C-alpha beads as a LAMMPS data file, in Angstrom:
LAMMPS data file: protein, C-alpha beads

104 atoms
103 bonds

1 atom types
1 bond types

-500.0 500.0 xlo xhi
-500.0 500.0 ylo yhi
-500.0 500.0 zlo zhi

Masses

1 110.0

Atoms # bond

1 1 1 -45.990 321.225 157.311
2 1 1 -42.769 319.201 157.013
3 1 1 -41.626 320.724 153.682
4 1 1 -42.239 324.283 154.865
5 1 1 -40.230 323.777 158.147
6 1 1 -37.440 322.206 155.802
7 1 1 -37.477 325.087 153.360
8 1 1 -37.296 327.537 156.360
9 1 1 -34.301 325.595 157.570
10 1 1 -32.662 325.771 154.349
11 1 1 -33.118 329.658 154.213
12 1 1 -31.852 329.970 157.815
13 1 1 -28.579 328.120 156.978
14 1 1 -28.043 330.227 153.976
15 1 1 -28.760 333.517 155.971
16 1 1 -26.395 332.114 158.710
17 1 1 -23.630 331.676 156.251
18 1 1 -24.074 335.273 155.098
19 1 1 -23.856 336.667 158.632
20 1 1 -20.404 337.820 159.782
21 1 1 -19.085 336.068 162.947
22 1 1 -19.181 338.347 165.961
23 1 1 -15.980 340.186 166.388
24 1 1 -14.108 339.202 169.677
25 1 1 -15.970 335.799 169.901
26 1 1 -13.137 333.811 168.342
27 1 1 -11.436 331.903 171.331
28 1 1 -14.036 333.034 173.766
29 1 1 -15.716 330.698 176.088
30 1 1 -19.119 331.663 177.639
31 1 1 -20.454 329.243 180.264
32 1 1 -17.679 326.653 179.496
33 1 1 -18.815 326.823 175.742
34 1 1 -16.325 327.608 173.129
35 1 1 -18.257 329.973 170.944
36 1 1 -16.874 329.065 167.504
37 1 1 -17.440 325.319 168.287
38 1 1 -21.073 326.172 169.374
39 1 1 -21.632 328.006 166.088
40 1 1 -20.087 325.380 163.922
41 1 1 -21.806 322.481 165.715
42 1 1 -25.268 324.119 165.352
43 1 1 -24.681 324.781 161.667
44 1 1 -23.378 321.277 161.074
45 1 1 -26.547 319.666 162.818
46 1 1 -28.665 321.946 160.693
47 1 1 -26.925 321.084 157.591
48 1 1 -27.089 317.360 158.471
49 1 1 -30.819 317.604 159.022
50 1 1 -31.260 319.194 155.660
51 1 1 -29.575 316.041 154.037
52 1 1 -31.726 313.398 155.766
53 1 1 -32.509 311.770 159.243
54 1 1 -29.879 311.927 161.983
55 1 1 -28.536 308.871 163.654
56 1 1 -29.684 308.396 167.294
57 1 1 -26.312 309.805 168.545
58 1 1 -26.601 312.861 166.443
59 1 1 -30.105 313.366 167.495
60 1 1 -29.176 313.218 171.065
61 1 1 -26.111 315.642 170.418
62 1 1 -28.611 318.218 168.862
63 1 1 -30.994 317.955 171.757
64 1 1 -28.165 318.420 174.285
65 1 1 -26.804 321.396 172.192
66 1 1 -30.103 323.243 172.021
67 1 1 -30.117 323.117 175.728
68 1 1 -26.853 324.940 176.051
69 1 1 -28.194 328.085 174.500
70 1 1 -30.391 328.640 177.624
71 1 1 -27.191 329.163 179.704
72 1 1 -25.113 330.895 176.884
73 1 1 -27.667 333.521 175.569
74 1 1 -28.121 335.332 178.750
75 1 1 -24.567 335.558 179.436
76 1 1 -23.539 337.208 176.100
77 1 1 -23.129 341.069 176.699
78 1 1 -22.701 342.052 173.229
79 1 1 -25.664 343.356 171.215
80 1 1 -24.582 341.871 167.873
81 1 1 -23.374 338.660 169.501
82 1 1 -26.661 338.137 171.051
83 1 1 -28.500 338.675 167.830
84 1 1 -26.213 336.292 166.014
85 1 1 -26.312 333.441 168.636
86 1 1 -30.103 333.876 168.965
87 1 1 -30.186 333.211 165.297
88 1 1 -27.892 330.288 165.709
89 1 1 -30.137 328.823 168.473
90 1 1 -33.313 329.404 166.399
91 1 1 -31.707 327.452 163.597
92 1 1 -30.767 324.578 165.915
93 1 1 -34.332 324.535 167.288
94 1 1 -35.745 324.439 163.837
95 1 1 -33.350 321.664 162.844
96 1 1 -34.582 319.772 166.011
97 1 1 -38.271 320.450 165.059
98 1 1 -37.736 319.249 161.431
99 1 1 -36.011 316.075 162.793
100 1 1 -38.989 315.414 165.124
101 1 1 -41.400 315.899 162.315
102 1 1 -39.473 313.527 160.216
103 1 1 -39.931 310.827 162.960
104 1 1 -43.874 310.962 162.539

Bonds

1 1 1 2
2 1 2 3
3 1 3 4
4 1 4 5
5 1 5 6
6 1 6 7
7 1 7 8
8 1 8 9
9 1 9 10
10 1 10 11
11 1 11 12
12 1 12 13
13 1 13 14
14 1 14 15
15 1 15 16
16 1 16 17
17 1 17 18
18 1 18 19
19 1 19 20
20 1 20 21
21 1 21 22
22 1 22 23
23 1 23 24
24 1 24 25
25 1 25 26
26 1 26 27
27 1 27 28
28 1 28 29
29 1 29 30
30 1 30 31
31 1 31 32
32 1 32 33
33 1 33 34
34 1 34 35
35 1 35 36
36 1 36 37
37 1 37 38
38 1 38 39
39 1 39 40
40 1 40 41
41 1 41 42
42 1 42 43
43 1 43 44
44 1 44 45
45 1 45 46
46 1 46 47
47 1 47 48
48 1 48 49
49 1 49 50
50 1 50 51
51 1 51 52
52 1 52 53
53 1 53 54
54 1 54 55
55 1 55 56
56 1 56 57
57 1 57 58
58 1 58 59
59 1 59 60
60 1 60 61
61 1 61 62
62 1 62 63
63 1 63 64
64 1 64 65
65 1 65 66
66 1 66 67
67 1 67 68
68 1 68 69
69 1 69 70
70 1 70 71
71 1 71 72
72 1 72 73
73 1 73 74
74 1 74 75
75 1 75 76
76 1 76 77
77 1 77 78
78 1 78 79
79 1 79 80
80 1 80 81
81 1 81 82
82 1 82 83
83 1 83 84
84 1 84 85
85 1 85 86
86 1 86 87
87 1 87 88
88 1 88 89
89 1 89 90
90 1 90 91
91 1 91 92
92 1 92 93
93 1 93 94
94 1 94 95
95 1 95 96
96 1 96 97
97 1 97 98
98 1 98 99
99 1 99 100
100 1 100 101
101 1 101 102
102 1 102 103
103 1 103 104
């Protein structure tokens, strides 16, 4: 189970790097979130989880960040932007799931 989730996260990060960043989202804040930083942070957490266990501080940051998507996603009014950030959210959630499985 753990290895399957880790492999899925690896595929998602690779897919993410191949997706073009949504036009018009650079410098855009939605629900007080810088959309470039949200994207970069989510990818950074996912890449860190692939390398090994997170520190307590990083784990808490990942948990806080995943909650941000509940506010941000409904506020995006761009079809591609919604698809892109749904993928980003799913990648972050999978990273959190992998991290939780690692603890057990």
